C-alpha positions in Angstrom: 55.8 -5.9 76.2 56.0 -4.0 72.9 55.3 -5.2 69.4 53.7 -8.6 70.2 53.2 -11.0 67.4 49.9 -12.7 68.2 47.9 -15.5 66.4 44.1 -15.6 66.9 42.4 -18.9 66.3 38.6 -18.1 66.0 36.0 -18.8 63.4 34.2 -15.5 63.9 35.4 -12.9 61.4 33.9 -10.0 63.4 35.9 -11.0 66.4 39.1 -11.3 64.2 38.6 -7.9 62.7 37.8 -6.2 66.1 40.8 -7.7 67.8 43.2 -7.0 64.9 42.3 -3.3 65.2 42.6 -3.3 69.0 46.0 -4.9 69.0 47.2 -2.7 66.2 46.2 0.5 68.1 48.3 -0.7 71.0 51.4 -1.3 68.8 51.0 -5.0 68.4 50.4 -7.3 65.4 47.6 -9.9 65.2 47.0 -12.5 62.5 43.9 -14.6 62.5 43.1 -18.2 61.5 39.5 -19.4 61.2 40.3 -23.0 61.9 43.0 -25.1 63.6 44.1 -26.3 60.2 44.8 -22.8 59.0 46.5 -22.0 62.3 49.0 -24.9 62.0 49.8 -23.7 58.5 50.5 -20.2 59.8 52.6 -21.6 62.6 54.7 -23.5 60.1 55.7 -20.2 58.5 55.7 -17.6 61.3 56.8 -17.2 64.9 54.2 -15.8 67.3 54.7 -14.6 70.8 51.3 -15.7 71.9 48.3 -17.6 70.7 44.7 -16.6 71.5 42.6 -19.8 71.1 38.8 -20.0 70.9 37.6 -23.4 72.3 34.6 -24.0 69.9 34.4 -23.9 66.1 31.6 -26.0 64.8 28.0 -24.7 65.0 26.2 -25.7 68.1 29.3 -26.9 69.9 30.0 -25.5 73.4 31.8 -28.3 75.2 35.3 -27.0 74.3 36.5 -30.4 73.0 37.6 -29.0 69.6 39.7 -26.2 71.3 41.2 -28.6 73.9 42.3 -30.9 71.1 43.9 -28.0 69.2 45.6 -26.9 72.5 47.0 -30.4 73.0 48.4 -30.5 69.4 49.9 -27.0 69.7 51.7 -27.9 72.9 52.9 -31.2 71.5 54.5 -29.3 68.6 55.8 -26.5 70.9 55.7 -27.2 74.7 56.8 -23.6 75.3 53.9 -22.0 73.3 52.1 -19.2 75.1 48.4 -19.9 74.7 45.6 -17.9 76.2 42.1 -19.5 75.7 38.8 -17.7 75.0 35.8 -19.2 76.8 32.2 -18.3 77.1 30.6 -17.0 80.3 29.9 -20.0 82.4 32.7 -22.0 80.9 35.0 -22.0 83.9 35.2 -25.8 83.9 36.5 -25.8 80.4 38.9 -23.0 81.2 40.3 -24.9 84.2 40.8 -28.0 81.9 42.7 -25.8 79.5 44.9 -24.4 82.2 45.6 -27.9 83.5 46.5 -28.9 79.9 49.1 -26.1 79.6 47.4 -22.9 78.7 49.0 -19.8 80.3 45.7 -17.9 81.0 42.1 -17.6 80.0 39.7 -14.8 79.0 35.9 -14.9 79.5 33.6 -13.6 76.8 32.5 -10.8 76.5 35.9 -9.2 77.3 37.3 -5.7 77.6 39.9 -5.2 74.8 42.4 -3.4 77.0 42.2 -6.1 79.7 42.5 -8.9 77.1 45.6 -7.3 75.6 47.1 -6.8 79.0 46.5 -10.5 79.9 48.1 -11.7 76.6 51.2 -9.4 77.2 51.5 -10.6 80.8 51.2 -14.3 79.7 53.9 -13.8 77.0 56.3 -12.4 79.6 55.8 -15.4 81.8 58.1 -17.6 79.8 58.8 -21.0 81.2 62.3 -22.0 82.1 64.0 -22.6 78.9 65.9 -25.8 78.1 69.2 -23.9 77.8 68.6 -22.4 81.3 67.8 -25.8 82.8 70.7 -27.7 81.1 73.3 -25.0 81.0 73.6 -25.0 77.2 74.3 -21.8 75.3 71.1 -20.2 74.2 70.6 -17.8 71.3 69.7 -20.2 68.6 66.0 -20.0 67.6 64.7 -22.9 65.6 62.7 -21.8 62.5 58.9 -22.3 62.7 58.0 -25.8 61.6 55.0 -28.1 62.0 54.2 -31.6 61.0 51.0 -30.9 59.2 48.2 -33.6 58.8 45.3 -35.2 60.6 45.8 -38.8 59.4 46.3 -41.5 62.0 49.9 -42.0 60.8 50.8 -38.4 61.4 49.0 -38.4 64.8 51.1 -41.4 65.8 54.3 -39.8 64.6 53.6 -36.6 66.6 53.0 -38.7 69.7 56.3 -40.6 69.2 58.2 -37.3 68.7 56.7 -35.9 71.9 57.7 -39.0 73.8 61.2 -39.7 72.4 62.3 -36.1 71.7 63.3 -35.2 75.3 65.4 -38.3 75.7 69.0 -38.7 74.4 68.2 -41.9 72.5 69.5 -42.4 68.9 66.6 -42.1 66.5 66.5 -43.3 62.8 64.0 -41.5 60.6 63.1 -43.7 57.7 60.8 -43.6 54.7 60.8 -42.5 51.1 62.8 -39.5 49.9 60.7 -36.3 49.9 58.2 -37.6 52.6 59.4 -35.2 55.3 62.2 -37.1 57.0 64.3 -33.9 57.6 61.3 -32.1 59.1 60.7 -35.0 61.5 64.4 -35.1 62.5 64.3 -31.4 63.1 61.2 -31.7 65.3 62.9 -34.4 67.4 65.8 -32.0 67.9 63.4 -29.2 68.8 61.9 -31.3 71.5 65.2 -32.3 73.0 67.5 -30.9 75.7 69.6 -29.4 72.9 66.8 -27.5 71.2 68.4 -24.1 71.8 71.6 -25.0 70.0 71.9 -25.5 66.2 72.1 -29.2 65.2 75.2 -30.4 63.3 74.2 -31.9 59.9 76.7 -34.4 58.5 76.7 -36.0 55.1 78.5 -39.3 55.7 79.2 -39.9 52.0 82.4 -37.8 52.1 85.3 -38.4 54.5 85.9 -34.7 55.1 82.3 -34.3 56.3 83.2 -36.6 59.3 85.6 -34.1 60.8 83.0 -32.1 62.8 82.1 -35.3 64.7 85.3 -35.0 66.8 84.2 -31.9 68.6 80.4 -32.1 68.1 78.0 -31.8 71.1 74.3 -31.7 71.1 72.3 -33.1 68.2 74.1 -34.6 65.1 71.8 -35.3 62.1 73.5 -38.0 60.1 72.6 -38.5 56.4 73.2 -41.5 54.1 74.4 -43.9 56.8 73.0 -46.8 54.8 75.5 -46.1 52.0 78.4 -47.0 54.2 80.1 -50.4 54.0 80.6 -52.5 57.1 84.1 -51.3 57.8 83.0 -47.6 57.5 80.1 -48.3 59.8 82.5 -49.8 62.4 84.6 -46.7 62.1 81.6 -44.5 62.6 80.6 -46.4 65.8 84.2 -45.7 67.1 84.1 -42.0 66.1 80.7 -41.1 67.5 81.4 -39.2 70.7 79.2 -39.7 73.8 78.5 -36.0 73.8 76.1 -36.1 70.8 72.6 -37.3 70.3 72.5 -38.9 66.8 69.4 -38.6 64.6 69.8 -40.3 61.3 67.9 -39.9 58.0 68.0 -43.0 55.8 65.8 -45.1 53.6 66.0 -48.2 55.8 67.8 -49.5 58.9 68.3 -53.0 57.4 71.9 -52.3 56.0 73.1 -51.2 59.5 75.5 -53.4 61.4 74.1 -54.3 64.9 76.6 -52.1 66.8 75.7 -49.0 64.8 72.0 -49.7 64.9 72.1 -49.8 68.6 73.9 -46.4 68.7 71.9 -44.4 66.2 68.6 -46.3 65.8 67.4 -47.2 69.3 64.0 -46.2 67.9 62.9 -46.0 64.3 60.4 -43.4 63.2 58.9 -44.1 59.8 57.6 -41.2 57.6 54.6 -42.6 55.7 54.3 -42.0 52.0 51.5 -39.8 50.8 49.7 -42.9 49.5 49.2 -43.9 53.2 48.0 -40.5 54.3 45.7 -39.5 51.4 43.4 -37.4 53.6 46.4 -35.1 54.4 47.1 -34.2 50.8 44.5 -31.4 50.4 45.6 -29.8 53.7 49.2 -29.9 52.6 48.2 -28.5 49.2 46.4 -25.5 50.8 49.4 -24.9 53.1 51.9 -24.9 50.2 49.6 -22.6 48.1 49.4 -20.0 50.9 53.1 -20.2 51.5 53.9 -19.8 47.7 51.5 -16.9 47.4 53.3 -15.1 50.3 56.8 -15.8 48.9 55.9 -14.9 45.3 53.6 -11.9 46.1 50.7 -13.6 44.3 47.0 -13.5 45.3 46.1 -16.0 48.0 44.8 -18.9 45.8 41.5 -20.8 45.9 42.0 -24.5 45.3 38.9 -25.9 43.7 37.7 -29.3 44.8 38.3 -30.5 41.2 42.0 -29.8 41.8 42.1 -31.4 45.2 40.1 -34.6 44.4 43.0 -36.4 42.5 45.3 -35.8 45.5 43.1 -38.0 47.7 43.3 -41.1 45.6 46.9 -41.4 44.5 50.5 -40.8 45.6 52.6 -38.0 44.3 55.9 -38.1 42.4 58.7 -37.2 45.0 56.1 -37.4 47.8 55.4 -34.2 49.8 58.3 -32.4 48.2 57.0 -33.1 44.8 53.5 -31.9 45.8 55.0 -28.7 47.1 56.8 -28.1 43.8 53.6 -28.7 41.8 51.6 -26.3 44.0 54.3 -23.6 43.7 54.1 -24.0 39.9 50.3 -23.8 39.9 50.4 -20.6 42.0 52.9 -18.9 39.7 50.9 -19.8 36.6 47.5 -19.0 38.0 45.3 -16.2 36.7 44.8 -13.0 38.5 41.6 -14.4 40.1 43.8 -16.8 42.0 41.6 -19.8 41.2 43.5 -23.1 40.7 41.3 -25.8 39.1 44.0 -28.3 38.2 47.4 -29.3 39.6 49.7 -30.7 37.1 52.9 -32.7 37.4 55.9 -32.5 35.1 54.6 -35.7 33.5 51.5 -33.9 32.3 53.6 -31.8 29.9 54.1 -34.9 27.8 51.5 -36.7 25.7 51.2 -40.4 26.7 51.9 -43.0 24.1 48.7 -44.3 22.6 48.0 -47.9 23.5 46.2 -50.2 21.1 42.8 -51.0 22.4 40.8 -54.2 21.7 38.2 -53.9 19.1 34.8 -52.7 20.5 36.4 -51.9 23.8 34.6 -49.1 25.7 36.4 -45.8 25.7 36.8 -43.9 28.9 38.5 -40.6 28.0 38.0 -38.0 30.6 39.4 -35.2 28.5 37.0 -36.1 25.6 34.0 -36.2 28.0 35.0 -32.8 29.6 35.4 -31.2 26.2 32.0 -32.5 25.1 30.4 -31.1 28.3 31.9 -27.7 27.8 30.9 -27.6 24.1 27.3 -28.6 25.1 27.1 -25.9 27.9 28.5 -23.2 25.6 26.0 -24.2 22.9 23.1 -24.3 25.4 23.9 -20.7 26.6 24.8 -19.3 23.2 28.5 -19.1 24.1 27.8 -16.9 27.2 30.8 -18.0 29.2 29.5 -16.7 32.5 26.3 -18.7 32.2 28.1 -21.8 31.0 30.6 -21.6 33.8 27.8 -21.3 36.4 26.0 -24.3 34.9 29.3 -26.4 35.0 30.0 -25.3 38.5 33.2 -23.5 37.5 34.5 -19.9 37.8 34.9 -17.9 34.6 38.7 -18.1 34.8 38.6 -21.9 35.3 36.3 -22.3 32.3 38.5 -20.1 30.1 41.5 -22.3 31.1 39.7 -25.5 30.2 38.5 -24.0 26.9 42.0 -23.1 26.0 43.2 -26.6 26.9 40.7 -28.2 24.7 41.1 -25.6 21.8 37.6 -24.2 22.1 
């Protein structure tokens, strides 16, 4: 099999460099991820023919539990994924567990590069029976790479629900705030269904002409703005929904639906949580959006400092995940050549807040004022040597220069 696109998930940079060269010499391409988190980000942006998965990441771990957990999530997101696991000598029990969980093959360390590449190529050729072959649908449509990123309990539960309900033909309503990822969830449900190799039909129900494709639609129909229909229009929709479609609706709430329509299109409700309920996922999402923006805008791969990530963990974000993505893209475009991002601003940050009258003798907690005073003190202490002051403050030179500019120093 020529020109394989392979993803390696391994925390050892020496292994990554060696395998990248070995695959390139044989006419293949290999990208590497040092952690499952980085791997899921890459998989959300690129198609890979095969995945090479190491089974241990943390120092001192050898039980394979980390790799098996990653294997399970990869196969939940894409049951047809071709995964070859890497296991240490003597790890046959773990390799067998990985095969039982859905891995295509395994390679024992230390390996011969030629034999490893041959195994990966052979595994990639052993494609499972596709949904289109099993159901008789017309293949040819290839869904774009997409992943539901996050490690929070809410997202783990949502992945499990998608895994269980996706293969059925039940009507599913995806609810939650706008910008939270409802369209992504609807697409993943479709990708897990018997219609995954045909393009879903997207219908905006706010305009009468948009209803016309319903008459001849088959497969998945993604319905938008159902909750904006009146009772009469909802009754008409029930009558016009053919049995040949599997409806997935995107709406803010199922409460406005009449019972007959709710039974048809909302047998199950999947709620997308707002960022405020999945705060631990915000830094992961921010890093993913930063790498994606850097690739699209031909910018250096950015480094997000902890000072920029900390605020994301404690508050929601305007326009939810979509708003966070926009803010990260803006930060990448405006970052210095060193690629360091020490602050992520919203559009609201461009406007000065109206000063509020404070009670007499009330304590003043002004973070900008405190930060400016600290920078002034550090610069004075080190005779305005920016490198030394930045090191004392725990900042890069570029980050300190940006803060100095912001404070007029």
